DRENFI-875333 format. One line per 3 residues: number of its first residue (from 0); for each residue x, y, z of C-alpha. Coordinates in Angstrom, 1 decimal, padded with zeros to 4 digits. Example, Ala and Ser with C-alpha at 12.3 -4.5 7.8 and 13.67 -1.06 7.14 Angstrom:
<pts>
0	012.3/-004.5/007.8 ~ 013.7/-001.1/007.1
</pts>
This chain:
<pts>
0	-008.8/009.9/001.1 ~ -009.4/013.5/000.1 ~ -005.8/014.1/-000.1
3	-005.2/010.9/-002.3 ~ -008.0/011.5/-004.6 ~ -007.0/015.1/-005.3
6	-003.4/014.2/-005.5 ~ -004.1/011.5/-008.3 ~ -006.5/014.1/-010.0
9	-004.1/017.2/-010.1 ~ -000.6/016.0/-010.1 ~ -000.3/013.7/-013.1
12	-002.0/016.3/-015.3 ~ 000.2/018.9/-014.1 ~ 003.5/016.9/-014.3
15	002.8/014.9/-017.3 ~ 003.6/011.0/-018.0 ~ 007.3/011.3/-018.1
18	008.0/013.6/-015.1 ~ 005.3/011.6/-013.2 ~ 006.8/008.6/-013.9
21	010.4/009.7/-012.9 ~ 008.9/010.8/-009.5 ~ 007.4/007.4/-008.7
24	010.5/005.8/-010.1 ~ 012.8/007.5/-007.6 ~ 010.4/006.8/-004.6
27	010.2/003.1/-005.7 ~ 013.9/002.7/-005.8 ~ 014.4/004.6/-002.4
30	011.7/001.9/-001.1 ~ 013.7/-001.0/-002.7 ~ 017.0/000.2/-001.1
33	015.3/000.6/002.4 ~ 013.8/-002.6/002.1 ~ 017.0/-004.2/001.2
36	018.7/-002.7/004.3 ~ 015.8/-003.4/006.7 ~ 016.5/-007.1/007.6
39	013.3/-007.5/009.6 ~ 013.7/-004.7/011.8 ~ 010.4/-003.0/011.2
42	008.1/-006.1/011.5 ~ 010.3/-007.4/014.6 ~ 009.9/-003.8/016.4
45	006.2/-003.7/015.8 ~ 005.5/-007.2/016.9 ~ 007.9/-007.0/020.1
48	006.5/-003.5/021.0 ~ 003.0/-004.8/020.7 ~ 003.7/-007.3/023.2
51	004.5/-005.2/025.9 ~ 003.0/-001.9/027.4 ~ 006.6/-000.6/028.1
54	009.2/-000.7/025.5 ~ 011.4/002.2/025.7 ~ 014.7/000.4/025.2
57	013.2/-001.1/022.0 ~ 012.4/002.0/020.6 ~ 015.7/003.4/021.4
60	017.3/000.4/019.7 ~ 015.1/000.6/016.6 ~ 015.9/004.5/016.2
63	019.7/003.4/016.1 ~ 019.2/000.9/013.6 ~ 016.9/003.5/011.3
66	019.6/006.0/011.7 ~ 022.5/003.5/010.6 ~ 020.2/002.5/007.4
69	019.7/006.0/006.3 ~ 023.5/006.7/006.7 ~ 023.9/003.7/004.4
72	021.7/005.0/001.9 ~ 023.3/008.4/001.7 ~ 026.8/007.0/001.5
75	025.6/004.7/-001.4 ~ 024.2/007.8/-003.3 ~ 027.5/009.7/-002.5
78	029.7/006.8/-003.8 ~ 027.6/006.6/-006.9 ~ 027.8/010.2/-007.7
81	031.6/010.3/-007.0 ~ 032.1/007.2/-009.3 ~ 029.9/008.4/-012.2
84	027.5/005.3/-011.7 ~ 024.3/007.0/-011.0 ~ 022.6/005.5/-013.9
87	023.4/001.9/-012.5 ~ 020.2/002.2/-010.1 ~ 018.8/005.6/-010.9
90	018.6/005.2/-014.8 ~ 018.3/008.6/-016.5 ~ 017.9/010.7/-013.2
93	019.5/013.5/-011.9 ~ 021.5/013.4/-008.7 ~ 019.6/016.4/-006.9
96	016.2/015.0/-007.5 ~ 017.6/011.4/-006.4 ~ 018.7/013.1/-003.2
99	015.3/015.0/-002.7 ~ 013.3/012.0/-003.3 ~ 015.3/009.8/-001.0
102	015.0/012.2/001.8 ~ 011.1/012.3/001.3 ~ 010.8/008.6/001.2
105	012.7/008.2/004.6 ~ 011.0/010.9/006.2 ~ 007.7/009.4/005.1
108	008.8/006.2/006.7 ~ 009.8/007.8/009.8 ~ 006.2/009.3/010.3
111	004.7/005.8/009.5 ~ 006.9/004.3/012.2 ~ 006.1/006.9/014.8
114	002.4/006.3/014.0 ~ 003.0/002.5/014.2 ~ 004.6/003.0/017.6
117	001.4/004.7/018.8 ~ -000.7/001.8/017.4 ~ 001.5/-000.7/019.4
120	000.5/000.8/022.4 ~ -003.1/001.1/021.6 ~ -002.7/005.2/021.3
123	-004.2/005.4/017.7 ~ -006.6/008.3/018.1 ~ -004.0/011.3/018.3
126	-001.8/010.0/015.6 ~ -004.7/009.5/013.1 ~ -006.1/013.0/013.9
129	-002.4/014.6/013.6 ~ -001.9/012.6/010.2 ~ -005.3/013.9/009.0
132	-004.7/017.5/010.0 ~ -001.3/017.5/008.3 ~ -002.9/016.0/005.2
135	-005.4/018.8/005.1 ~ -002.5/021.3/005.1 ~ -000.6/019.5/002.4
138	-003.8/019.4/000.4 ~ -004.3/023.1/000.7 ~ -000.5/023.6/-000.2
141	-001.2/021.4/-003.3 ~ -004.3/023.3/-004.4 ~ -002.2/026.6/-004.0
144	000.7/025.5/-006.1 ~ -002.0/024.0/-008.7 ~ -003.8/027.4/-008.8
147	-000.6/029.6/-008.9 ~ 000.9/027.3/-011.8 ~ 003.9/026.5/-009.9
150	003.4/022.8/-009.3 ~ 006.4/020.9/-010.8 ~ 008.5/018.1/-009.7
153	010.5/020.0/-007.1 ~ 007.5/021.9/-005.5 ~ 005.4/018.7/-005.3
156	008.4/016.8/-003.7 ~ 009.2/019.8/-001.1 ~ 005.6/020.0/-000.2
159	005.4/016.4/000.8 ~ 008.6/016.6/002.4 ~ 007.5/019.5/004.5
162	004.2/017.6/005.5 ~ 006.3/014.4/006.5 ~ 008.5/016.4/008.5
165	005.7/018.3/010.4 ~ 003.9/014.9/011.0 ~ 007.2/013.4/012.4
168	007.6/016.4/014.8 ~ 004.0/016.4/016.1 ~ 004.1/012.7/016.8
171	007.4/012.8/018.3 ~ 006.4/015.7/020.4 ~ 003.2/013.7/021.6
174	004.5/010.1/022.0 ~ 008.0/010.8/023.3 ~ 007.0/013.8/025.1
177	003.8/012.8/026.9 ~ 004.2/009.1/026.8 ~ 008.2/009.0/027.4
180	008.0/006.6/030.2 ~ 005.9/004.1/028.1 ~ 007.8/004.5/024.6
183	011.3/005.8/025.3 ~ 012.7/005.7/028.9 ~ 015.0/002.7/030.1
186	018.6/001.6/029.3 ~ 018.9/000.1/025.9 ~ 018.9/-003.7/026.0
189	021.0/-004.3/022.9 ~ 021.9/-008.0/023.6 ~ 018.4/-009.4/024.5
192	016.7/-007.6/021.8 ~ 019.1/-008.7/019.2 ~ 018.8/-012.1/020.2
195	015.1/-011.8/019.8 ~ 015.3/-010.1/016.4 ~ 017.6/-012.9/015.0
198	015.3/-015.5/016.2 ~ 012.4/-013.7/014.5 ~ 014.2/-012.6/011.3
201	016.7/-015.4/010.7 ~ 014.2/-017.1/008.3 ~ 013.7/-014.0/006.5
204	017.2/-012.9/006.0 ~ 017.3/-014.2/002.4 ~ 014.0/-012.7/001.5
207	015.1/-009.2/003.0 ~ 017.7/-009.0/000.3 ~ 015.9/-010.8/-002.4
210	012.4/-009.2/-002.4 ~ 013.5/-005.7/-002.9 ~ 015.5/-006.6/-005.9
213	012.3/-008.5/-007.4 ~ 010.2/-005.5/-006.8 ~ 012.6/-003.1/-008.3
216	013.3/-005.2/-011.3 ~ 009.9/-004.8/-012.9 ~ 010.0/-000.9/-012.6
219	013.8/-000.8/-013.8 ~ 012.7/-003.0/-016.9 ~ 009.9/-000.6/-017.8
222	012.1/002.3/-017.4 ~ 014.9/000.9/-019.6 ~ 012.8/-000.7/-022.3
225	009.9/001.8/-022.4 ~ 010.8/004.9/-020.7 ~ 009.5/007.3/-018.1
228	006.1/007.8/-019.9 ~ 005.2/004.2/-019.7 ~ 006.3/004.2/-016.2
231	003.9/007.2/-015.7 ~ 001.1/005.1/-017.0 ~ 001.7/002.3/-014.5
234	002.3/004.7/-011.7 ~ -001.1/006.4/-012.2 ~ -002.9/003.1/-012.2
237	-000.8/002.2/-009.0 ~ -001.9/005.4/-007.2 ~ -005.5/005.0/-008.1
240	-005.7/001.3/-006.9 ~ -003.9/002.2/-003.8 ~ -006.6/004.7/-003.1
243	-008.9/001.5/-002.7 ~ -006.8/000.4/000.1 ~ -007.4/003.3/002.3
246	-009.5/001.5/004.9 ~ -007.4/-001.7/005.1 ~ -004.1/000.2/005.2
249	-005.4/002.4/008.3 ~ -006.7/-000.9/010.1 ~ -004.0/-003.5/009.3
252	-001.8/-002.1/012.3 ~ -004.7/-002.5/014.7 ~ -005.1/-006.1/013.5
255	-001.4/-006.9/013.7 ~ -001.2/-005.8/017.4 ~ -004.3/-007.6/018.2
258	-002.9/-010.7/016.7 ~ 000.5/-010.3/018.2 ~ -001.0/-009.6/021.8
261	-003.6/-012.4/021.8 ~ -001.8/-015.1/020.1 ~ 000.1/-016.5/023.0
264	-003.1/-016.4/025.3 ~ -006.0/-017.5/023.3 ~ -005.7/-018.8/019.7
267	-009.4/-019.2/019.3 ~ -009.9/-015.6/019.8 ~ -006.9/-015.0/017.4
270	-008.8/-017.2/014.9 ~ -012.1/-015.2/015.2 ~ -010.2/-011.9/014.8
273	-008.5/-013.0/011.8 ~ -011.9/-014.4/010.0 ~ -013.7/-011.1/010.9
276	-010.9/-008.8/009.5 ~ -010.7/-010.8/006.4 ~ -014.4/-010.8/005.4
279	-015.0/-007.2/006.3 ~ -011.8/-005.8/004.6 ~ -012.2/-008.1/001.5
282	-015.6/-007.0/000.7 ~ -014.5/-003.1/001.1 ~ -011.6/-003.6/-001.2
285	-013.9/-005.9/-003.6 ~ -016.4/-002.9/-003.8 ~ -013.8/-000.3/-004.5
288	-011.8/-002.4/-006.9 ~ -014.8/-003.4/-009.1 ~ -016.0/000.1/-009.3
291	-012.5/001.3/-010.1 ~ -011.9/-001.1/-012.9 ~ -015.5/-000.9/-014.3
294	-015.3/002.9/-014.4 ~ -011.3/003.2/-015.4 ~ -011.9/004.6/-018.9
297	-014.2/007.4/-017.8 ~ -012.0/008.1/-014.7 ~ -008.9/008.5/-016.5
300	-010.6/010.9/-019.3 ~ -012.0/013.0/-016.4 ~ -009.0/013.1/-014.2
303	-005.8/012.6/-016.0 ~ -006.6/014.0/-019.2 ~ -005.9/012.7/-022.8
306	-002.0/012.4/-022.3 ~ -002.9/009.5/-019.8 ~ -005.5/007.8/-022.0
309	-003.2/004.6/-022.6 ~ -003.4/004.2/-018.9 ~ -007.1/003.4/-018.9
312	-006.5/-000.5/-019.9 ~ -003.6/-000.5/-017.3 ~ -006.1/001.0/-014.5
315	-008.6/-001.6/-015.5 ~ -006.4/-004.3/-014.5 ~ -004.3/-002.7/-011.7
318	-007.9/-002.1/-009.9 ~ -007.9/-005.5/-008.5 ~ -004.4/-005.2/-006.9
321	-006.0/-003.9/-003.8 ~ -008.0/-007.1/-003.2 ~ -004.5/-009.2/-003.4
324	-002.8/-006.5/-001.2 ~ -005.6/-006.6/001.5 ~ -005.4/-010.4/001.8
327	-001.5/-010.4/001.7 ~ -001.6/-007.7/004.2 ~ -003.6/-009.6/006.7
330	-002.1/-013.1/006.1 ~ 001.4/-011.6/006.2 ~ 000.7/-009.4/009.3
333	-000.8/-012.6/011.1 ~ 001.9/-014.8/010.1 ~ 004.7/-012.3/011.5
336	002.5/-011.5/014.5 ~ 002.3/-015.1/015.5 ~ 006.2/-015.4/014.7
339	005.7/-017.8/012.0 ~ 008.5/-016.3/009.8 ~ 009.9/-019.7/008.6
342	006.5/-020.8/007.0 ~ 006.1/-017.4/005.4 ~ 009.8/-017.3/004.2
345	009.3/-020.8/002.5 ~ 006.0/-020.0/000.8 ~ 007.2/-016.3/-000.3
348	010.5/-017.8/-001.9 ~ 008.3/-020.5/-003.7 ~ 005.8/-018.0/-005.1
351	008.6/-015.5/-006.3 ~ 010.2/-017.8/-008.5 ~ 007.2/-017.8/-011.2
354	006.7/-014.2/-010.3 ~ 010.2/-013.4/-011.5 ~ 010.1/-015.4/-014.7
357	006.7/-013.9/-015.6 ~ 007.8/-010.2/-015.1 ~ 010.4/-010.9/-018.0
360	008.1/-012.6/-020.2 ~ 005.4/-010.1/-019.9 ~ 007.9/-007.2/-020.3
363	010.7/-008.3/-022.6 ~ 010.7/-007.0/-026.2 ~ 010.1/-009.5/-028.8
366	013.4/-008.9/-030.4 ~ 015.3/-009.5/-027.0 ~ 017.8/-012.5/-026.8
369	014.8/-014.4/-024.9 ~ 011.6/-012.9/-026.6 ~ 008.9/-011.8/-024.5
372	005.4/-010.4/-024.9 ~ 006.3/-006.6/-024.9 ~ 003.2/-005.5/-022.9
375	004.9/-002.6/-021.0 ~ 002.6/-001.3/-018.3 ~ -000.3/-003.6/-019.2
378	002.1/-006.5/-018.7 ~ 003.4/-005.2/-015.3 ~ -000.4/-004.7/-014.1
381	-001.1/-008.4/-015.3 ~ 001.8/-009.7/-013.1 ~ 001.0/-007.3/-010.1
384	-002.8/-007.7/-009.9 ~ -003.6/-011.3/-011.4 ~ -000.6/-013.2/-010.2
387	-000.6/-011.2/-006.7 ~ -004.2/-012.4/-006.5 ~ -003.3/-016.3/-007.0
390	-000.3/-016.0/-004.6 ~ -002.4/-014.3/-002.0 ~ -005.0/-017.2/-002.0
393	-001.9/-019.5/-001.0 ~ -001.0/-017.3/002.1 ~ -004.8/-017.3/002.9
396	-004.8/-021.1/002.8 ~ -001.8/-021.4/005.1 ~ -003.4/-019.2/007.6
399	-006.9/-020.9/007.5 ~ -005.1/-024.3/008.1 ~ -003.3/-022.9/011.2
402	-006.3/-021.2/012.7 ~ -008.6/-024.0/011.9 ~ -010.7/-022.0/009.4
405	-012.5/-023.7/006.5 ~ -010.6/-022.2/003.7 ~ -013.1/-023.7/001.0
408	-016.1/-022.1/002.8 ~ -014.0/-018.6/002.8 ~ -013.2/-019.1/-000.8
411	-016.7/-019.9/-001.8 ~ -018.0/-016.7/000.0 ~ -015.6/-014.5/-001.7
414	-016.4/-015.9/-004.9 ~ -020.1/-015.3/-004.3 ~ -019.4/-011.7/-003.3
417	-017.1/-011.3/-006.4 ~ -019.8/-012.3/-008.8 ~ -022.5/-010.1/-007.3
420	-020.4/-006.8/-006.8 ~ -018.8/-007.6/-010.1 ~ -022.1/-007.8/-012.1
423	-023.4/-004.5/-010.5 ~ -020.2/-002.4/-011.2 ~ -020.2/-003.6/-014.9
426	-024.1/-002.7/-015.4 ~ -023.9/000.6/-013.7 ~ -020.3/001.8/-014.7
429	-020.2/000.2/-018.2 ~ -023.9/000.2/-019.5 ~ -025.5/002.7/-017.4
432	-022.6/005.4/-017.7 ~ -022.5/004.7/-021.5 ~ -026.4/005.2/-021.8
435	-025.8/008.5/-019.7 ~ -023.2/009.6/-022.2 ~ -025.6/009.0/-025.1
438	-028.1/011.1/-023.3 ~ -025.7/013.9/-023.7 ~ -024.2/013.8/-020.1
441	-020.5/015.0/-020.0 ~ -017.9/012.6/-018.9 ~ -017.8/014.0/-015.4
444	-021.5/014.0/-015.1 ~ -021.9/010.3/-016.2 ~ -018.9/009.4/-013.7
447	-020.7/011.2/-010.8 ~ -024.2/009.8/-011.7 ~ -022.8/006.2/-012.0
450	-020.7/006.4/-008.6 ~ -023.7/007.6/-006.8 ~ -025.8/004.6/-008.3
453	-023.1/002.3/-007.4 ~ -022.9/003.4/-003.8 ~ -026.5/003.0/-003.5
456	-026.7/-000.4/-005.0 ~ -023.9/-001.7/-002.6 ~ -025.7/-000.1/000.2
459	-028.8/-002.1/-000.8 ~ -027.0/-005.4/-001.1 ~ -025.3/-005.0/002.4
462	-028.8/-004.2/004.0 ~ -030.4/-007.2/002.4 ~ -027.4/-009.7/002.7
465	-025.2/-008.4/005.5 ~ -023.3/-011.7/005.8 ~ -021.8/-011.1/002.4
468	-020.0/-008.0/003.8 ~ -018.8/-010.0/007.0 ~ -021.3/-008.0/009.2
471	-024.8/-008.8/010.9 ~ -027.8/-006.9/010.6 ~ -027.6/-006.0/014.3
474	-024.0/-004.7/013.9 ~ -025.3/-002.3/011.2 ~ -028.3/-001.2/013.5
477	-025.6/-000.6/016.2 ~ -023.5/001.4/013.9 ~ -026.3/003.6/012.7
480	-027.4/004.2/016.4 ~ -023.6/005.1/017.2 ~ -023.3/007.6/014.4
483	-026.7/009.3/015.3 ~ -025.5/010.0/018.9 ~ -022.3/011.3/017.8
</pts>
């Protein structure tokens, strides 16, 4: 969390909107290509590995698959460079930056895969501590670059690449070295796992090729019609909204493993797990999203500076993206963990058609052959956050029906929580912060005071109405006792 906050505070200001937009465009393009080549291997690997205590042959097979995908990616870049077609995918970008950021994206993904390998075996503590330690080293390096005025596109990319390589080395040494018998040893059972992978991913084949294109299209259209600076505004809002997902992102792998392990044995326990995670993580993302949206104007002024002032309204909308993404992470993980990939594929395709049309309508210039609303980064934020939230409700309904949970009761609880937390956020960050500024408080002082008041207010809500946050008063007492003992 600390690394994310400092990075989002320092990097945009140092790089500027255009360079910052180019950096994130290259990362997103690499992720889209990687998703296009994945063919469900990551989800299948995590699900299958979670179901058994020993899975060395599966790990080896997945390593071969990743090596092949990376080789194809490098070949694609080489062919584009040799034929002069770099602009087709990487519009307006330099070849050396394309190669550097692509290598960074793949190394980050490898580090994530190693961490997930530990999660599938219940070995979460060491990978989390290792990742935290590397994050602190990266943070120190980032601050050193900033204070020596050497922070630019290349130094930032190389710093992140060094941190990712170190994480991969540390996790590989621990998992494959110390727990080799559990995660690596054994002959590669190619045929058996390929057959299981085919049954798992067959309903997803079309989506695996289709979704990366849909995800890439919006960013490409912003880059084409509005330029890198507008993409920088959207990237800043996306990074700050992603900060609000720090809790759910770290917990979703454990949730996925629990669902995959227990679904075949006790569906009632699986349903209870889904409901508990949904309540707690929805409330966490709601609290962070409402605070981020209500304080977006102050936050952009204090953190990013005047060059990013246009990003305030984009952040105000994008701040609600973590809510839909949290619901999506839990619902999609549970559907894949229970191997209901056919149901996921059908609903995903149905929901993607309006999304594709909405992307064009919101982004297209008024002078285009088919005119649009020409909203730029704001339009992309509306599509991502607002439509994403509507789509997430469909997945939640499908899962509630499968697990025998009352969807309407869950929706009513979420609506009540949203009304209460949203009102508190607007009163504190809107009216409260404005009053503090009129009392000659600086922007930073008003933001800090409002944030402290918001935390206290949410804490009081949880104590007075714990069920709203998905916990009981006894669980709160138990958590306090555990913290005091430690």
